[in-house]
N, C-alpha and C positions, 0 to 999 in steps of 0.2 A: 504494500500500500504506500503510495506517495501522497503526502499531505499537501493538498492544494491550498489550504488556508492555514493561518497561524493557529496555534493551540490557545484556547481561551478557557480558563478555569472559572466557573461560576458557582455560587452557593445556591443550593436547591432548597425549596420549601415543600416540594412534593416530588415523587418519582417522575422522571420525564417520560414523555410519550414514547420515546425510542428505547425505554428501559427493557421491554420484553425481547427486543432484538439483541441487546447487549447480554441479557441473561441467557439467551439461547446460545450465544457464542461461548459463554462460560460453561454451560452445561455440555456442549459439544467437546469442550476441552477437559471434561471430567471434574469440573470445579463447581461445588454446590453453594459457594458463599453468596451468590446473588439470589438464589432461591431462598436462602435464609434471610437475606435482607428484605425480600418481598414479603415473606411470612411475618417477620418482625414488624414491618411497616403496616401490613394489613391488620394485625392484631393490636398495634399500638405499643408493642413491647419495646421497640427501639425506633424512635423517629428523629433522633439527633436534634432534639429541641430543648435539652437541659441547658443550664448555664455553661457557656463556653463550647457547647457542642454544635456541630455543623455537618452537613452532607454536601459534597462537592461533585461537580461533573466537569469533565474535560471534553470540550467540543472543538471541532475544526469545521467552520461553516455549519452546515446542517447536521453533520455526523456526530453522534455521541461516541466518543472514543474510550471513555473510562469513567469510573466513579470511585469515590472513597470517602470515608467518614471519620469524624473525630468525636470521641466521647471522653468523659472523665474515666480514668482507669479504675474499674471496679475491683481490681485485685489488690490494690494498695490501700492500706488503712493508715490514716494519719498523714498521708502525703498527697498533695494535689498534683496529679500528673495526668497527661493526656494519653489517649490510646488510639492508634490507627485501627480503623474498622472497615471491613468489607472493601478493601482496595482491589480493584480489578481493571485491567486494561485489555481492550479487544485485541485478540491475537495478531491481527493484521496491522495494528497500530503500534506494536511494541518496538522499542529501540528508536523511537522518534521523539523522546522527551516527554511523553504523555504522563507516565508514572512519576517522573521527577517533578513535573509541574503540579500534579495532584499532591504529592508529598510536601512540596514547598508551601502550598496553600494550607494544608493541614497543620504544618509546623507553625506557620504564621498565626493561624487561629489559636493554636495552643499557647503561643507567646502572648497573644492579645488577652487570653483568658488568665494570664499570670501563672501558668503552670511551668514548673522548672524543667521538666523533661517530658519526652514523648516515648511511649513504649509500643511494641508490636509483638505478636506471636506469629512469625512468618513460617511458611513451609520451606523446607530445605532448599528447594529449587529457586527460592526468592532471596536467599541469604546474600548473594553477590549484589543483587539490585539494592537492597537496603544498605549494605555496607558501602556501596558506591555513592549512596546519597548521604553518607556521613553517620549512619547508625553504627553503634558499637555492639558487637555480639556479647550477650550475657551468658554466663556459665552457671549452671546449678539453679536456675530460676524456672520453675514449672510454668508460670503464667506468662512469660515473655521470653522471646529469643533475642531481641535487640532493643536498645534504648538510644535516644538522641538527646543529648544534653541541650537545653535551650537557654540556660543562663550561664554567665561566665563562671560562677562558682561550681556549677554542675559539670561544665566542660573540663575543669581541672581534676575532677574526681572520677571521671568515666573510665 
């Protein structure tokens, strides 16, 4: 896929009309996370509408290329940190900066919320992507594989 338009990341208030097509791409790739996103959205279990939370879409012209969310990390007690949720980029749009653009928006949202770091539990095949975006691998942590320090104090301790 050659991107004919620049990548634009926008905050969503509802799932976009093109979401079923993106979800079908994920399902064809053997990835269930957008099915889970649809279920959570439909039931109200996760709508990315809590303080500091957001759902983002990456588009190029009329094409929905990817989606990703930010929530408060529910696995940490006593620390306010963000969590990357349901990040998926259409297979044909990978390696064009779509995932990086989504992560940049998510990280900026986490900074704006005042969170000190961002965490994710990534599949092994996505480790190189997250590490290329500045995330640091965590060892011995069941709830997260990677963290991204967002404040100067956290960057020194990562």
